[in-house]
N, C-alpha and C positions, 0 to 999 in steps of 0.2 A: 402487763400484758391485756391486750384488747378486748372491749367487751365480749366481742365474737369468738376469741380464743376460749373465754373463762364460760363462755355458754359451751361450746364442745365440752369443755373440760367436764362443767358441770352435769350436762344431761348425759357423757359418754360414761362419766363415772356412775351414775344411776342406773344406767343400761346395765353394765357389768355386773351390778351388786344384783340386780333384779334377775337376771340371768343365773348367774352363782347360787342365789337362794333356790331357783328351780332346779338346777342338775342336783343341789345337794338334798334338797326334799323331794324328789321323785315321786311319784306315787306308785308304789307295788298292787294294790289292789282295789278294786274298787270302793271299799269302804276308807281308803285314804285319799283316793279321786273324788268322790261326793263329800264328806265329813273331814277328810284330815284325820282319819283315825278315831276321832268322838274322843280324842284326850289333849285337845286343845286347853291351854290356862285361862283362866276368865280372863284375866288383864292383858295377855296376847288376844284375845276375841275381841276383846271391848276395844283394843286399839286398830286391830283388822275392819271390825264392824264400822267404825268411822272413818276408816279408811274407802271405803266401798260407798261409805255414806258421801263421803265428799267426793261427789263426780266432778263430772268436766262442767257440770250445770251449777254444783255449789261453787267450786273454783271459780272457774271462768267468767262462768254468766250471770250468776245470782247477783253480784256488788252491779253488774253491770245494769243489769234491768232495773234495778233500784233506783241507780244514778240516773236513768232516764225516764222511770215511770213516776218516780217519787214514792207519795204515801201506797201508790196502787201496789207498789212492786213489794209490799208488804205481806200480802198475800201468801208470796214463797216462803220468807220466815216463817209467820204462822202457821202454814199450813204445812209444812216438813217437819218442823221442829214438834209441833201437835201431833200429829202422825207417828212422831217416833216414839212418843212414850204412849201411846195409844197401844202401839205394837209391842213395844217391853214389857207392859204391865196385861194387856187383855191376850194377845196372842203366843207370843213366844215361849212363857212358861209351859203351856197346854200342849203346844206341840213337840215340845222336846220331850215331855212326858209321854206322848204316844209315840215317840222315840221311831219315826221313818226319816229315811235319806230325803224326801223330795213334798211340795206342797203337793202336787198330784197324787203322791204315794197315800196321802192324807186323806186329802178328798174320795179317791176311789175304796179305799177302807170305809171311812165312815158312811159313806152312802153306798156303800154294799154293792157297787156297780161300776164294771168297766168300761162301760159309755161316758159315766160320770169322769174317770179318769183321762178320756179320750179329751171330753170338753178342756177339764181342769189343761191341760195339754197344748191344746190348743190358744186357750187364753192366756196361759203362758208363754207362748212363744210370740203372740202379738203382743204382750205387755215387752216383753224383753228385747224383742226386734225393736220395737217403736224407742226405749231407753237406750239402746244398745247405739243408736243413730248418733245421739246428741254426742256420745262419749268419743265415738270416731273423730265426729266432725272438730270435735276441742281438741284432738291429737293433732288432727290436718292444722288446724289453726296455728298451733304452738309450732310446730314442726316448720310453718312456711314462712315465720317470722323469724325464730331463731336458729334455724338450719340452711336458712336462705333456700328452700326450695317450695314448689308450687304446693298450694294446700292438698293437691289429690296427690300428690307425690308423698306427702307428709302422713297421709292417711295408708297409704300403702307400708310406709316405715314402721308407722304402728302398729297396722297388724303383723307382721312379723314379729315383733318384739310380743304382744302378745300370745300367738302363736307359741310361741316359745317356752312361757312359761305355765301358761293354762293348759295346752296339751299337753305338756309333759308330765307338771306337777301335779294339777286337778286342783282340788280343794287344798288338799297339803301343803302344793308349792304356793299358790294363790294367797293363803292365809300369811307364812310369813315373807311374804313380799310384800302383803298390804300394809305388814308393818314399817318396812321400812319405809314406804311409800307416806306412810301417814307421816311418819318424822321428816320427810323430806315438805311435804305440802305444807306443814305447821309454820315450820321455820318460813318456808316462802310465802306465806301469807301474812306472819305478824310482823317479819322483820321491815318490809317495807310502810307497812301500817304506822308501826311505830314510829318511824323515821318522821314520813308524813305527819302525822300528829303532832309530832315537837314544831316542825317548819311551821304550820298553820294556826296552832293553837298554843304551842309551850306547853303543853301536857303530852307525855311520853307514854300513859294509857290510852288505846284508840276509842275506847266504849265512853271513857269521860269525856275525852278531847271532843267527842262528836257533840254531846251539850255545853262544849266549854265557849269562852269568848275568842274570838278573832285576835293573832296577834300581830296583825299587821295597819293596827290604829283604826279599821273601817269603824264609822260613827252611823248612829240612826236619825232621821230627820231632826230629831228633839237633842241631838247632841251628845245620847248615851251610847257606849258599847255595845256591841252587836253579837251575837252567837251565830255560828259554823250555820246552821239552817235560817236564820234571819237574813244571812247574808246571799245564802242560794237564793232564797225566794226574790230579794231583790233583785240581784243579779238576773235570773231567769223571768221576772215580770219585764225587766227590761228590754227585752231579747223578742218578747212575744211569748214564750211559752207561758204555761201555766205555771201557779204557785208550785214550789217541789214539796210544800207540806199539807199541800190539798190535792185530793184526787179526783180524776175525772169518770172512773167506773162508777158505777150503781152499787148501791148498798147489797142488793139482790147479787149484783155478781161476783163481787168481792167476797160474799158470803159463800157462794157456789163455788166458785175457784178456790176458796181455803179448804171448806170441806172435802172437795175432789182431792186435792193434794192430800189430805191429812187421811183420807179416808182408804186413798189409795197408797200412801206410805203404808201402812198398816197391814196391805196385802201383798206387798213387795216379794216376790219369790225368794231374790237373790240375798235379802236382808235375812228373811223369816231362817233361809237355809242356814246363815250363821251360826244360831242358839243351837243348831244339830251337832255343833262341833266340840261341845265342852263335853266332860263325863258326866254330871248331873244337872238334874231341873235347877236346884239351888244357885249353882254356878251360872245356869243362863239368865237366870235375873241377876248375877253380881255383875255379869258382864257387859250387861244393858244398862247397868248404871253408871261402870266404868266409860262403855261410848257413849254416855249422855254427856257425860264430862268432858270429854273429849272431843264430841260434835260443838260444844257449846262456847268453847275457847275461839273457834273460828266464825260461827254462827253469828255470836254480840260483836264480832269485830266487823262484819260485812256491811251496815247500814254507814257506819264510819267510813267505810273505803269508800263507798258509793258516792256520799258526799263531798270527799276532799277530792279525788279524781272528778267528780264533774265542776268544783269549782276551779280544781289546775286547767281543767280541757277549757274552758272558756277564756280564762287568764292568757294560755300562752298561743291561742289559734286568734281569737275575735278582733279583727280589724290591724291584724298584722301583714304585713306586705309580706307576698310569697317567697320573694328572694329570700326573707328574713326568717322564714318558719324554723320550728324548732327542728331539729335534730332528729327528732322522733315522728314528726309528722311526715316527713320524705321517707323515713326508714319503712312506718308501715305502710305508705301510701303503694311501696313497690310490690305490697303483699295482694292488695287490690281492696285491702278490708277498709282504710281511708282513702277519700278521694275529696278534690278541689275543682270547681268549674268556675272561671270567672266571666260571671253572667253578666257586670257592668264594664267590664274589660278596663276595672280601676288597679288591678295589680295587688289588692286588699283584699283578706281571705274575711268574709264576713260570715256569720255566723246565727241563723235568727231562726222563728218558727213559722217565719212569711214564706211565698213563693221566691224572694231573694235570697234566701240561704243559699250559700255557695259550698258547704262542706258538707261531705255524706259519712258518717262515722257507723262502723259494725259495732253494736251493744257487746260482741263476744270479748273485744279487747281490750275493754276497760280495767280490768285487773291485770292483765298481761304488761301492756303499755304505761300503766301507773308509776311503776319508777321511774321510766322514764321521761313521763311527762313532768314529772315532779326533780328530775335531776339527778336523781341518784346515783352512788356509785356502780360502775360494769359488774360488779360481783354480786350486787342485789338485782339485777337485772337477771344476769344467768341463774342466779337460784330461784327468780320469781318462773325462769322458763321448766326449769328443774320440775318445779312444783306444780304445776300446768300439768307438765306430761304423765307426772306420777298420776294425780286427781284422776285425768281422762284414762289411763291404763289401770287403774285398780278396779275400778266401777264396771269399765267395760270386761275386762278377765273374770269379775263374778257373775257378769250377766250369762256372759259367754258359756261358764261351765254350769249353768241353771239351764241353759237351752239342751247342752250335750247331753246334760243327765237324763233330762224329760224325756229327750229320745230315744237313748240308751236303755234306762231301767224302766220309764212309766211306758214306753210303748213298745219296746221289743222285748225287753225281761219280764215285765209283769201282764203284757198284752199280746204281742203276735209271736216273738219267738222264745216261750217258757223254757224251753230244753236247754240254752245258750249256756255255757259255763262261765265263773267268775274272769276267765282270761279274755273270753269272747266280749264278753259285755264291756270291758275293759278298753278290750281296742275301737267297739262301736263307739262308745264315748268319746276317743279320741279321735274317730273319723267325723262324728259331729259336730264337735268342738272346733276341728278345721273347718269343715263345710258354714258352721256358724260364721267365723273368723270371715270369710271371702263375703259372705253376704252383709255382714256390718258392715263390711270397707264400702260396699257397695252403695249403702244406707248412707255414709258417712260422706263418700263424694258426691251424691246426690239430695243432701238433706232437705224433707220437707217445707221446715222453718230455723231458726235460729236456734239453739243448742236450749235455753232454759224450757222454750217454749215445745220444742218437742218433747221433752222432759214431763211438762205438764201434762201433754196428751197421753204419754206411757202411765201417768200415776191416774188421770180420767180413767184409761182403759183398766187399770187394776182395780181402782175403788168400785166400779160397775159389774166386775166379773167375780173376779175372785175374794174379796175382800166379804161379801153376804155368805158366799158358802163357807168358810173358814169360821165367820163369827157364829153363825146359826149352825153349824157342825159341830163347835164345842159348848155352847150355850143351849140351845133345843134340842132335847130328845125327839120334836116330833116333826121336824122336818127330814122328809124324805129324799129318795135319789131322782124321784119323778120332779118335786119342788123345784131342788137344786140345781138339775140339768135346765129346766125350762128358764132358772132365773139367771142363771150362768149366759146362755145364748141371747134372751132377751136384752142384760144389758150389754154384752158385748155387742152384738148387732146394733142396738142405738145409739149408743155411743160412737162406735168405729163411723155408722153414717152418717152422723151429725156432722164431727168432726171434717168427715171424708167432702161431704157437700160442701160446707163452707169455707174451705181451705183447697181445696181443688178443683172441685166440677162447679160452684158460684162464689169466686173470691169476692165479685162485685158488690155481693149480698150481705158478706159477712161485716155487717154493723149492728147497733142494739135494737134499730128499729126491726128486722127483720129475725133475731134471733127467739127462742124459745124460751119467754118468760124474762128477755131481757139476760138470757144466759150466753156468754162466749161459749165458743168450744172449749179453752181449756178448763171451763168449770164445767160443762153438761154432765160428766162422770158422775156428777152428785146426783144428779135427774136419774140419769142410768141405773146407779145405786139401789135410789129407791123405786126403782120397777123391777129392780132383780130382788129384794124383801118383799114388795107385794105380790108380785106373781108366784115365788117360792112357797111364801107361806099361804097364799090362796090354793095354789094347789095341792100343797100337802094336806090340807083341810077336807080335802075333798078325793083323796085315794088315801092307799091303804098305809099302816104308820109303819116306821123302820122296823126290822126285826126285832123281838128282845135279846137276842146278844148284843147287839147295834145299842140300843139304850141303855144297855148295862154297862158297854163299853164308853158311852157318853157320860154317863156318873163317872165312873173311874177316873176318868179323864180330868172333869171338874171338880173334884174333892181332893185337896192334898191329903198327902200319908200323914196316917196317923189322925185325921179328923175323926174315923168311924169308933177309937177307942176314946177320945174325948169327948164323943157323943153320947158314952154309955154311962158316963159318971151323972 
């Protein structure tokens, strides 16, 4: 069977599975739609959370960005993993104890204000739509290569699939679909990584192969064996690139991007809502632990995948006659994501960091093309295609549900139309999800940047708007509605304006010499977060404290059940 037929088979079978699960787990109530009925097992929720986490950015783009940025790409690993730990320990159990369907629900109740709820909805929509743009783009990239359609057509197909199980099943459908998607993407990520690790280092464990000696007998200048990273440094320096293990970004920018990703992660509404689907607070902590294990398997493999891919990429294309170009190059060239321009008319493909470079490679193809670059069997290529689709669709569905619940529950039921019935709210939720799918598709067709970068912007917006309001809402009784609303608005407006200015209004000024404190648009969410904290605290100190009942509620959320009994002894 040809690789193309295997791809159709694997992707088609995964689609059939997702749609079958959506029909089987169709939401019959708003509780089913928003939080899957609140009875999901911690292990199941942990796996679903991991799938939510393994977005197109993680599966498709993260290894690609590390492959091209080297050490600087580590900010994505540090930020996302650190952020998850922060979310699991600091926020998730407390929000679960509060027992509300959505993040704006918590903010509206904690800050005793309809205006606070609406501002939280606005922040959530900004964050979620920015994030979902990257996911839909990821879907389009996968389909354009493996189903041999245009990227935009791929986005439309992805929209249709997401519509089926997100609109029908709600959180209930998404949860069980994501369990299947995690299994698919785990195998899709690990199998080629194991194969390639054996080929390059003779070590079957990618995490260990990453630090092992290369198996091709390459030697350093003094005649000693060299590791994967050493060989990569030598190869890239010869081509005019910077050393793979040395970064070009300033320490300040690296810190800011890591912090923005980390605190933004902890404020992501589509991940936080996951912990509302389990029966008890203890289950929320347990499912967070399971998810961390499932996430770690893939995240610890990403640096190895990135390094192996960059080595194989250089080996297979540099100084190769175009007539003898590897099959993967011509296949991906048809998608427009890889290209070659013969600048010196010698018929050879030259890859370098200078103006003489003739090869253009989209960073987002690295993981997807990795099995083909390494010459792995067709079934592995097909498996990666199914994994890429699973990763992008799982997160897209979670984000779309968060958007729809923000509109139907927080904006309509809790604010504008409190008299609507449970059935009407469910209908509005499905309509909102359908509209969100269409808007997300447009963002996927006209993306502002490559996938991981778009996602970085979303995390920056979450860090500067939602995270401070959530953290202070749990751990401070003094922060009032005036402070929270002002903080969210200042953080969101500052961060959004900064990103838009440097990415769209004046991209010619998008360099370190023009950035505030040398911080790039990817990291500016950290400064926005500090402004949010400062303004919220300052305004709260000069205005009236929250009502006593709200302060008591904060105290109740923060103190574990049974702590009062222990305290009395």
